[in-house]
ROTOR-820096 format. One line per field, with one value per residue (C-alpha): residue number from 1; chain; x, y, z; residue in three letters. Coordinates in nm, 3 decimals, m for minus. Layout:
BEGIN
sedo = (NUM_...)
milo = (A_...)
u = (X_...)
v = (Y_...)
w = (Z_...)
lose = (Ala_...)
//
This chain:
BEGIN
sedo = (1_2_3_4_5_6_7_8_9_10_11_12_13_14_15_16_17_18_19_20_21_22_23_24_25_26_27_28_29_30_31_32_33_34_35_36_37_38_39_40_41_42_43_44_45_46_47_48_49_50_51_52_53_54_55_56_57_58_59_60_61_62_63_64_65_66_67_68_69_70_71_72_73_74_75_76_77_78_79_80_81_82_83_84_85_86_87_88_89_90_91_92_93_94_95_96_97_98_99_100_101_102_103_104_105_106_107_108_109_110_111_112_113_114_115_116_117_118_119_120_121_122_123_124_125)
milo = (A_A_A_A_A_A_A_A_A_A_A_A_A_A_A_A_A_A_A_A_A_A_A_A_A_A_A_A_A_A_A_A_A_A_A_A_A_A_A_A_A_A_A_A_A_A_A_A_A_A_A_A_A_A_A_A_A_A_A_A_A_A_A_A_A_A_A_A_A_A_A_A_A_A_A_A_A_A_A_A_A_A_A_A_A_A_A_A_A_A_A_A_A_A_A_A_A_A_A_A_A_A_A_A_A_A_A_A_A_A_A_A_A_A_A_A_A_A_A_A_A_A_A_A_A)
u = (m3.337_m3.162_m2.983_m3.126_m2.952_m2.790_m2.861_m2.729_m2.738_m2.499_m2.269_m2.273_m1.942_m2.095_m2.314_m1.998_m1.858_m1.602_m1.490_m1.459_m1.149_m0.950_m1.083_m0.979_m0.639_m0.588_m0.686_m0.436_m0.157_m0.248_m0.244_0.104_0.236_0.064_0.195_0.545_0.527_0.408_0.687_0.969_0.837_0.793_1.133_1.295_1.123_1.231_1.583_1.635_1.521_1.740_1.436_1.511_1.786_1.719_1.730_1.789_2.160_2.102_1.835_2.050_2.333_2.096_1.943_2.291_2.397_2.084_1.728_1.583_1.769_1.633_1.282_1.322_1.466_1.202_0.915_1.080_1.089_0.721_0.623_0.832_0.659_0.319_0.414_0.551_0.234_0.016_0.208_0.203_m0.171_m0.228_m0.054_m0.176_m0.423_m0.485_m0.115_m0.056_m0.354_m0.219_0.134_0.004_m0.223_0.070_0.289_0.001_m0.037_0.335_0.316_0.002_0.199_0.493_0.256_0.112_0.464_0.540_0.230_0.284_0.641_0.801_0.562_0.613_0.991_0.979_0.746_0.987_1.287)
v = (1.676_1.436_1.560_1.445_1.131_1.077_0.753_0.658_0.294_0.369_0.591_0.437_0.605_0.950_0.885_0.821_1.160_1.028_1.287_1.116_1.291_1.213_0.856_0.807_0.960_0.711_0.426_0.550_0.558_0.204_0.099_0.249_0.055_m0.267_m0.237_m0.164_m0.487_m0.680_m0.525_m0.618_m0.967_m1.048_m0.899_m1.112_m1.422_m1.352_m1.253_m1.558_m1.790_m1.609_m1.519_m1.147_m0.893_m0.593_m0.273_m0.046_m0.065_0.012_m0.256_m0.495_m0.447_m0.487_m0.802_m0.952_m0.849_m0.934_m0.976_m0.901_m0.572_m0.488_m0.564_m0.348_m0.054_m0.071_m0.086_0.178_0.416_0.343_0.418_0.737_0.843_0.784_0.985_1.272_1.278_1.278_1.578_1.754_1.690_1.911_2.194_2.133_1.845_1.861_1.837_1.554_1.369_1.425_1.310_1.002_0.922_0.944_0.720_0.472_0.471_0.402_0.108_m0.027_m0.024_m0.194_m0.461_m0.513_m0.549_m0.808_m1.002_m0.986_m0.873_m1.215_m1.350_m1.048_m1.084_m1.455_m1.384_m1.129_m1.365)
w = (m0.394_m0.629_m0.938_m1.273_m1.392_m1.051_m0.876_m0.533_m0.643_m0.930_m0.723_m0.374_m0.282_m0.333_m0.030_0.175_0.071_m0.179_m0.432_m0.770_m0.910_m0.595_m0.593_m0.957_m0.879_m0.596_m0.831_m1.089_m0.831_m0.729_m1.094_m1.142_m0.842_m0.954_m1.311_m1.178_m0.981_m1.287_m1.495_m1.258_m1.185_m1.553_m1.631_m1.360_m1.500_m1.858_m1.753_m1.531_m1.812_m2.069_m2.278_m2.285_m2.233_m2.010_m2.213_m1.914_m1.824_m1.455_m1.418_m1.622_m1.373_m1.077_m1.224_m1.266_m0.916_m0.714_m0.839_m0.494_m0.487_m0.834_m0.709_m0.399_m0.593_m0.867_m0.617_m0.399_m0.694_m0.765_m0.406_m0.401_m0.725_m0.563_m0.253_m0.463_m0.675_m0.362_m0.228_m0.567_m0.600_m0.297_m0.486_m0.840_m0.869_m1.244_m1.331_m1.084_m1.233_m1.585_m1.498_m1.318_m1.613_m1.854_m1.637_m1.602_m1.982_m2.025_m1.786_m1.954_m2.281_m2.109_m1.972_m2.320_m2.454_m2.186_m2.288_m2.664_m2.729_m2.712_m2.972_m3.197_m3.165_m3.252_m3.542_m3.688_m3.676)
lose = (Met_Glu_Lys_Pro_Gly_Tyr_Ser_Lys_Ala_Val_Phe_Pro_Leu_Ala_Lys_Ala_Gly_Val_Val_Trp_Pro_Gln_Phe_Cys_Phe_Ala_Leu_Leu_Leu_Gly_Leu_Val_Ile_Leu_Leu_Asn_Tyr_Tyr_Asp_Ile_Met_His_Thr_Ile_Tyr_Leu_Tyr_Ser_His_Ser_Leu_Ala_Val_Glu_Gly_Asn_Pro_Leu_Met_Gly_Tyr_Leu_Leu_Lys_Ala_Asp_Gln_Arg_Leu_Ala_Leu_Met_Ile_Lys_Met_Gly_Val_Ala_Val_Val_Phe_Ala_Ile_Val_Met_Leu_Ile_Tyr_Ala_Arg_Ile_His_Phe_Lys_Arg_Ala_Phe_Leu_Tyr_Thr_Ser_Leu_Ile_Ala_Leu_Val_Tyr_Val_Leu_Val_Ala_Leu_Trp_His_Met_Thr_Gly_Ile_Tyr_Ile_Thr_Tyr_Trp_Leu_Thr)
//
């Protein structure tokens, strides 16, 4: 018997046995990794064209030393975060989901800054 308001056409993954909170958690982890990649690539572009100064001293040093190394370290940290959250989700799913959501929100704001920050900075000067 189908639940009221539940349609298999709307939720095709439910038929495959996908649990929605875990599916959304996996999407959030993917979003964090994707936004990390966008952040470092855009930072490398701006830094190499002298359009911005890196605010993080460690990343500033890495960008001066070797941009590939900065990319590998930044993405390595993102992957380690995802692995740690996957392990922590087995212990306490709600907290892992909350922490991942907050980190995703931070990186969404960073991405928005990358898209608009240069124009805001030029407008203020």
